[in-house]
N, C-alpha and C positions, 0 to 999 in steps of 0.2 A: 085241300079243302080250304074254304074261305068263310069268314061270317060277314053280316051286313051291320053297319051301324046307322041307325035311322035317326036322321037330324031333321026335327021339326021345321028348322028356319032354313035348311037348303038341301041339296042333293044328297043322296045316299054316297057314302065312302065305303070302299072294299079295301079291307085291311087283311094281311097275311095272317094266319093263325099263329105263326111264330113272333109276332109283332112285340109281346111281352118280353121274350128271350132277349129280343134285340135290344130294347130299351134299357134290358139290365148289362148287356154286353156294352153297349154305346157309353154307359155311365162309367165302366171299368176302363175306358179308352178315351181319356179326356185330350183336349187339344194339346199340341206340343207347346205351345206359347199361351200365355194370358192367365197362368194360375198363381204367379207371384204377385204381391201386392205390398204396398207402403201402409204401415199401420199405424206410425206415429211422427209426427213433426212437431217436437215440443220446442216451441218458440222458435229459435235459429239454430240452436246447439246439437241438437239430437234427433237423428233421422232413423228409423226403424222399418226394415222391411223384411219379410219372410214368404217361405214357401214350404209346402209339404210334398214329400216324394216317396214311393213306395219302396225304395230300396232301404235297407239297414243302415245304422249309423257308421259302422266300420267301412262300408263301401264308399258312403259318401264322403267320409274322412279323407279316403285314400285319393278319390277324385279330388279334394280340395288342397291336399298338402303333396302329393306326387308331382314333383316339377313337369314330368312328361304328361301326365293326365291334365295339370292345369294349362298346359300349352294348347290342349285341343280344343278348350272351351272357352278360355279367357285371354291369356297372354303368355308369352315365352318368359320362364322364369330364368334369371340371371343372378349367379351368386347363391346364398345360402337361403333358399327359400323356407319358410315356416321352422326354422331354426333359432329357438329363443337366444337373444342377445346377438344377433347376426343380422347383416344388410344383405338385401337384394333388390333387383330390379323387376318389375312386371313390364316387360317389353312388349308394346301392341304392334311392333314392326311398321308402324306408319309416321313413326317420329315421335309420337306421344309414349310415355312412359311413367310409372310411378316409382319414385325410390322408396324402399320399404326398411323398416327396421322392425323384427320381429319382438314381441315382449313376452308373449307366452304361446306355446303349443302343447296342449294337453289333449290327447287321444281320448275318445269316448270309450267307457267301460260300462258293463252293468250298473244301473241306477247311478251312471255318472255321466254327463254331458261333456262331449268335446269342446274345446274353446280353443280358438286360434286368434290372439290379440296382435294388433301391428300398429306402427305409425307409418303414415305416408306423406309423401309430397309429390304434387304433379310436376313432371320433368325436373323433378330434384329442387325447385325452388317454390316460392310461396309458403303459406301457413302450413304446418304440419297438422293432419287431423288423426282420430283415432279409429281404427277400424276392429270390431269384433265379431267374428264369426262363431255361433253357438250351433252345435249339431247335437240333437237330442231325440230319443226315441218318442215316436207320437203314441199319444194313448190308442188309437184306432189302427195302430200298426204302421209300418215305415218310419220316415224321420223328418223332423221339422227343422228347417235349416232358417236360422235368423241372423239378419247383418244389421249391426247398429253403427252408424258413424257419427262420432262426435267432434265438436270443434270449439274453441275458445272464443266467443263473441265473434262469430263470422258474420258477414252482411246477410241482408236479409234474401237476396238472391241466389244464395249458396244451395239453398234446397232445391233450386229449378234443377240444377244439373244433378244433384245426387238423388233426389226425389224421384227423377225420370228414369235415371239410369239402372239404381239399384233393381228393380223389378226385372228388368231386361237382363242384367246380368244372372240373376236367380233362375229365370227361365231358361237361360242358356245352359247352365248347369243341370238343371232337371233335364233338358232334352238330350244332353250327353249321356247321363246316367242311362235313361230309357233306351236311345238308341245307339250309342256310341258315335253319333254324329261331331264332327269337328267344326261348328259353326263358331266363326270369330268375329262376324260382321255385323248380323241382322239388327243388334240393339245399338250399334254406333250411329245412329242418326244424328247425334248432338257432338260438337265439338269441333276443333280443339277449344278447349276452355282455359282460360288464362287469368291468373290473379298475379297483380303486381303490387306489393307492399310499397307503399310512399311515405316519406317521414315527415310529410306535411298534412293540414287538415283538408278535407275533400274540396271546399271551394276554390282555395288556392292552388291545389295540384290540378283541378280541371280548366282553371284559367291559364295555366302555363302549357297544360299539355294541348290545349285546343287552339293556342294562339299559333299565328303563322309560322313564327320561327320554331315553335313546340312541334308541329305536326312534320314540319321539314325535317326535324332531326329525328323523332323517334317513329314516325312512319314511312322516312325515307320518299317523301311526296315529290315527285317531279312536276307536277302541275295540278290545279284544282285547290278547293277548299272545301271546308266542312258545312257550307250551307245547304238547306234542303235542296233537293234536286240536282246538286252540282256534282259532278263526276271528277274523282282524283285518280291519277295514276300512281302506283306505288311500286317502287323498285323491290323486288324481292331479295337483291342480295346475293343471287346465284345465278346459275346459268338458264334458269328458266325466265327469267325474263321480268315482266311485270304482270301486275294483277290491276283491274280496275274497280274501283270502288265507288259506288254511288248513294249518297246518303239519302235516305228516306223519309227520316223524321229526326227533328232536333227538340229536344226539351231543355230549357235553359234551368238554373237554378230558380227555385222559390216558385215555380209554374205549375207544378201537378202534385194534387194531392194523391196519396198522404205523406210521403216522404219529403217532397221537395227539392228531390236532388238531381242533379242533371244526368241526362242520358241521350244516346243516340242510336238510331237503328240504320242499318245499311246493307247493301247487297254487294255482293264481289262477283266478279265475272272473269273467266279465262278462256282462252280461245278453244279450248278442248271440252269445255262444260257446255251441255246443251241448254242449261238454265243458269239461274242466278242461285249463289248460296246466300242464304238470310245470315245475318249478325247483328250483335248489339253490344255496345261499349258502354259502360257505365260505371258508376263510383260511389263508394260506400265509405262511412266512418269505421273505423277500425280502433278507436280510441281518442282521447282527447286532441292528441297532436299527429295523428297519422290516419291513413286512409288506404284503401284497396281499390286500385282500378282492375275492372275485369272486363273481358272481351269473350263472347262465345259465338260459335256458328251454330247451325241448324239447318236443316233441309236437304241433308246428302240424297236422300232417296229421289228428290227431283233432278238429279243431275245425269240420271240414266248412266252411271258409271259402273260397271260391274264389280269392279275391285279398286275403290278408291285409295289403295294405300300410298301411291306415289303422290297423290295429291293432299292428301291429310299430312303427309310428311313434309311436303314443300312448305304448306301454311304453317305446320307447328314450328318449322325452323325459323320463318319470319318473325312470328309472334314472340318465339322465344327470346331471338335476338332484339326485337324490339322492346322487350321487359328490361333488358340491359340498357337500352339507349333511354327508355323513358326513366329509369331511376338515377342515371347520370345527370337528369336536370336538376335534380335535387340535392346533389352533393354538397356538403359545407364547402365554403370557400375562404380560406384564409388567406394570408399575404402571399404573394407570388413565391411559390416554392417546387411548381411541378416543371416539367422539363421546357414548356414555353410560357411560364408565368401564370398557369392555371394550377392552383393547389389542389390536390386531392387529399391532403394531410391534416386540413383543418379539425377533422375529428373521423374517427373509424366508421366505416358503414356497418349496419348490423349485419351478422353473420347471416341472418335468415335472408337479407335483402340481396346477399352477394353470391351465397354458395351457388354451385352448380354441380348436379350428379355428373359422375366421371364417364358419362358415355350415353349415347343415344343413337338411334338412325343405324347409319351403315357401322358405326361402333359396336352397336349391339348384337350384331349378327357373327361377331368373332368367336371362336372356339375359347373355352377356359384356359386352354393351355396352347401355346405353339411352340414349335423349335424355333432356336436361333434368336430368341427373345430372352431378355433379362428376367430371370426367375421371379423377381417381385414386381413386376409389370402387369397392371391390371387390364386385361382385354378391352374392357369398356373404356378406361382411360387412353388407351393407345388408339382405340378407334375415333374416341373425339378429337385426340390430336392430329390424326390421320385427316379428318375433315378439315380441320385448321390449316394444314399443309397444303391440300387441295386447293382449298380458297385462296390461301397466299399465292400458290403457283399460279393460280388464274388470274390473280390481280397483277402479279410481276408480267404474264405475259400480255395482260391487256394494256400494261404500260407501255410494251414495246410496239404495240398497236397504236397507241397515242403518240409514240415517238416517230413513227411513219406519218400520222397524221400532222403533226407540227410541222415536220419537215416539207410535206407536200402542199401545205396550206389548205388541207381538208376541213380542218376545224373553221377557219376563217371563211371558206367557201359556203360553208353550212350555216355557221352562224351570223353572217352578214348578208347572206345571198338568201337565205329562207330554206325551208323543207325542199327534199329533192329526192326523185328517184335515182336509181344508180345510172341510168341514162341521162339524165338532166345533169348529175353531177359531172359526168363524163363530159358534157358539153361545156359546162362551166370551166373546167380546169384542164382539158385537153389529154386527160389520162384515161386509160382504157377501161371500159365499163365492167368486164369481168372482175379484175383486181378490185375495184372499187366496190363492187358488190359483197365481196367478201369481207372487206374491211368493214363495211357498213353493219353487216351482220354480226361481226364480232364485237363491234363496240354497243351494238345494240344489246347484246347478250350481258355485257357488263352495265348496261343502264345509264351509260354516258349518252347514247343516242336513244330516241323512241322511234317507232314504226308504225305508221297508220296502215292497217291492212287493208282499208278500203280504196286507198289511192296509190299505195305502194311506196309513199313518200317516208323517207328518213328526216328525222329533224334534231337539231340540237337544240335543248330546252334554253329559254334565256338565261336562267341562273348558270347553266353550264357554260353558255357563250361567254359569260362573263369573265370565267376562269381561262378559258380555253381559245376564244377568238377574236378578243380585243386587246391588243397589245398596250394601249395606254388605260386599260383598266388597272386600278390599284389592286386588283386581285388576280392579275394575270399570272398563272403559273404553267402556261403551256411549255416554256423553254425547259422546265424541270425535266420532262420526259427525254430532252435532248441531251441530258447528261447520261442518260442510260447506256447507249452504245459504247461512248469512248471509254466511260468507267469498266464496263463489262470487258472490253478490249484490252484493259490494263491489268486483267487478273492474272495472267501468267506472270508478268514482271512483279506486282505485288506479292504473289506466292513466293517467287524467289527472293525478294526481300524479306519474307519472313523466315525463309531457311537460312539466310545468311546473317540477318540481323540488322543488314543495312536498309537504307532508305533506297527510293527511287527518284531519279532525276526528273525534272519538270520536262526534259526534252524526250522522255519516254511516252509521253503522252501524247495523243492526237490532238491537233490544233482545234478541231471542232469542239474539245472539251471547254477550251477557255473561251470559244466564242458563245457557248451555252450557258457558262458562267456569267457572262457579261449580259446576256439577255436575261439571265435570272434577275441580277442586280438591277437591271432597268425596271423590273416592277415598282421597285421604292425608289431608285436614285431620281427616275425619271417624274415621279408623281408626288414626291414626299419631300425630297432633298431640301430644296429651294423654298418650296412653299409652307412647309410644315416642321421640319427637324430644325432648320436653321433659326425661324422666328421663335421656336420654344424656348431657345437658349438665352437667357436673359442678357440683354446688351448685344449680342453678337449681330442682329440684323442691322441696326444703324452703323454699327463699328464697319461692317462690311461696305456699306453704302457710302460711307466717308473714303475709305479705302485702305490698302493694306497689303501684306506679303501673305500668301497662303500656299500651303505645301499639301500634296497628296501623296501619301505613302503606300506603295502598293497600287499605283493608279489603275493597273490592267489596261483596258483598251481607251481609257480617257473619257469615260461617260460623265462621271462625276466633275471633272475639270471642266469639259464643255459646259454641262449645266450651269455650274458657277461663275463661268467667265462670263457666259452670256447674260445672267442677273446681276452681277457686279462689276460693272464697266471700270470702276476707279482701282481694282485689284489688280493685282499680278500673281501668277500662279507658277507653282513647279510642280510636275509630277516625278515620283521615282519609281521605278520597277526594274527588277533583276532579270525578267524573263525577257528576252529579246523580241520575240514575236509581238508581245504586248506591247513593248515601246513602239515598235514601227506601226502598229494599229493605232494606237493613242495618237502619234504625231499625224497619222492621216486624217484621223477625226478631228484634229486640233486645226488642220489647215482647211478641211471641209467646212468647218464652223466658221472659218474666217477670224479665228481668235488668236491666231499663231502670233501675232505681235505682243501679247499679254501673256502667253503661255509656253511654257518649255517643259519637255519631256526628256528625263535624264535616265540612262540604263547605268545606274549606280546603286550602291549601299546608301541608304538614306542617313544611316548613322554617321558614318564619315562624311557625307556632303553636308549635312546640317551643322557638324561640329566645325567644317572648314567655311560654313556661310554661303555655300553655293545657292545662288537665287537666280530667277530668270532675270532680275533687274541688275545682277552684277554686284550688288552690294551685300551687306550683312545686317540689314535691319531685322528687327525682332519680328517674329511672325505672329500676325494676327490670329489666323485659324491653321491647324492642321489635322487632318482627315485621315483616318486609317478604317477602311471599309472591308471586312472580313480579312484582315491582315495580322494582327497582333497575335493570335495563337500560332502563326506559321513561322514567324521570323527566328532568325537564329539564336538573337540575344533579346529577347523582349524587355527585359528590365534596363538594359543600357538604352535600348531605343527610348524607353518612356523618360528616363533621366535625360537624354539628350534633347528631345522634344521639350520638356520643361525648362531647360537651360537655354534654348530657343525661342521660346513664347514671350512675348510683351506681358506686362504686368496685368492687362484687361484681355488677354487673349483666351483661347479655348482649344483643346483638343478633342474632336469627336472621335470615340472608338465605337465602330458597329461590328457586334459580335453574335454568334448564334445564341437563342435565348435557352439558357441551360440553369438546372438545378444546382444548388450548393452541393448536395450529396448525389451522386451519380445515380444511385438506386432510384430516385424519382424520376430520372429520364427515362420514362417509359412511353408507348405508345407509338403511332405509326408515324409522327414527326420526327420522335426522336431516333426512329429506325432510319428513316431518310439521312438524318444527319451523322449518324454513327458510320452508316455504311459510306458516306461520302468520306468521312474522316478516315476510315479504314482503308479505302481505295485510292485517296489522294493527298488530302490535308497530311495525316501522318506521316506516309511514306517520303512525301517531297520535304517536309519539314527535317526528317532525320536525315535525308541525304544533304541537307544544308547545314548539318551540325546543330541543329536547334535542339530544344530539350522535348519536343513532342508532345506538346500539350493536346493537340487534337482538336477538332471542330466544335467539341463541347467543354474544351479545356479551360474555358475562362468565364465562369460563372460569376454573380456579383460579388461574393465574399472574395475570391481570389484577385478579382480585378481590383476591387478597392485597396486590398492589401499591396499589390503592387504598385498602384498609383499613389498611395501614402509613401511606399518605401521610395519614389522616385521623386519625392518632392513636392506633388500636387496638394494644394489645401482642401479642395472641394471635389466631388464626385457625384454627380448628379445623373439619376437616369431619365432619359427623355422618352416620352410616348412615340411608339412607330406605326401603331394600327397595323402591325403585321405579326402574326404568329408564330415565325420563324426566328426574329432578330429583336435583339437588345441593343440601345444606343445609350452611351454615355456622353456625359460632356464633363471633361476634367478640365478644372480651372487652377491657377497658381494660387 
């Protein structure tokens, strides 16, 4: 049976007789989403969101505090979730997580609401905020769930994330309670969201971060600028390759009401995405002398990715690493005290700006306890270090690929010849295309090369070419990769030396090692020695132009001898070296340069030769200049050698000592450069010097304080450090 509704303004509508019942039933069946609302945003410090659900308070409390239940609708709980005084991690399993400390966990009872209060930090860094969940019986039945998030003087845009995110989280909880569904992603249209505390005012921070050098450092830009409409290529720092960032809007300081603070908007594109991901980067004051740099992404629903877990994880990893790099731009700089003269000890960094949660990403997926592991090893910390080891192994293997590229001239072919496909590179080099393609793909994965998908060409960016493809560049470090194969081949001999306590003779090392060392030295000896270092020593340049006797101790292949002989035609030179292959190569280099009438190379101990007055000229005139380039830390008797040189110098002479840049406290020798130098020391410098009966100072064994003490004991009156414009070396001029 039906009834008619007469509508004088339109046609008649026929409704079922049960329409009233349907209306009541429909009201009792609200939509799954959309009932949670933000109810307060007081200034910037306090955000309140709420939802009412039909389930009783004890059931809601269980869903909120049982780790297995929380994992169904919000995030996997690792650690001691909802336990007062304990810490835990809410792991979204996409690379993002919150590190939490529970302050209170009081279950609801009759006439008493339940309260879960905690502090959390996004990915364990940034400002901590307070989150309070309240579970209370509703007057009309069911339960009212309220979330309050509070922060101390956060930036204005802080509410954008929380104000939009909390209703989605509460709706997800309501849906889980009603249906048992395990929704973990529908609300995650926003993020990753990054907060980077910086110890400088916002305008100063923005100027540094957006400078060409700044974006090169913290964004790992390989090309492009932050100009509107410009596209940048950012190196992700892992095997995922690169991401393209297009700047869509730039607002400089004092340009836009009401904040007048700078910001920019951008789009990110990856080959696997069907559209661009939106993004915004801005800065806010966080006190009188500090600021907060922020980055956020939005628009994941436009990418048409069913489960964007992997992509979110990659972006989170990139921005987390970028946060650390951005912070280093503002470290206080005191006198040179770090491993390469860059002090990190001028003042301690704030704990909040440096601390990292002990695990995320792949580390977060580890079980709470595993067999054959130390009992006190936190699985999340193990996972984080595992990620580090995988990254380091990838870097090491990439170094071997670079060694191959240096040896075969591939970097030069790309850097000087321009971008090329594998086929074109094969034509340039005469090498097989298939092997070249594998090499090209491997170094594209490291970010050393770029790949244009439209034409298939691989390119060595200009900044990379300056380091890898141009041997006359003062930044050329390609030969450093050639050290890897011979040093690796010496591991067996070095291991035997560890067991016996003895050293390793130089004859045990492959000859390419010494050639690679010479090529490494060429980076600064060819471009710096004559043009910069010698003129920087007071009175030395005019004295050499007038003429005198010069000795190069540990002359290697004779590169420094030839450079100085060509520059100073009135001087006579003697080179000393104990390694016969070096002596033979040096003599050949001297003959080839046609300076053998003024240069002699001796296979002998310099101490005895100098004491006896052995010179290229045959007489025993005082020496005007003595050089030791990466030698003093290896010699059998460094103190005796210094005394002998001091006695052989003329009153206006000088001793130039080049050593690896090292901190006075070995604990300050940290970072990748120190790792390179300590590896070289362990595998070559230390074992060969021990084999010669030396004290075994090691590659980093002559920091400034030690060298000055030894020089003073040898009778030198002045020790001056000469600028080298090189991050690996320290040059000292010792004067009588």
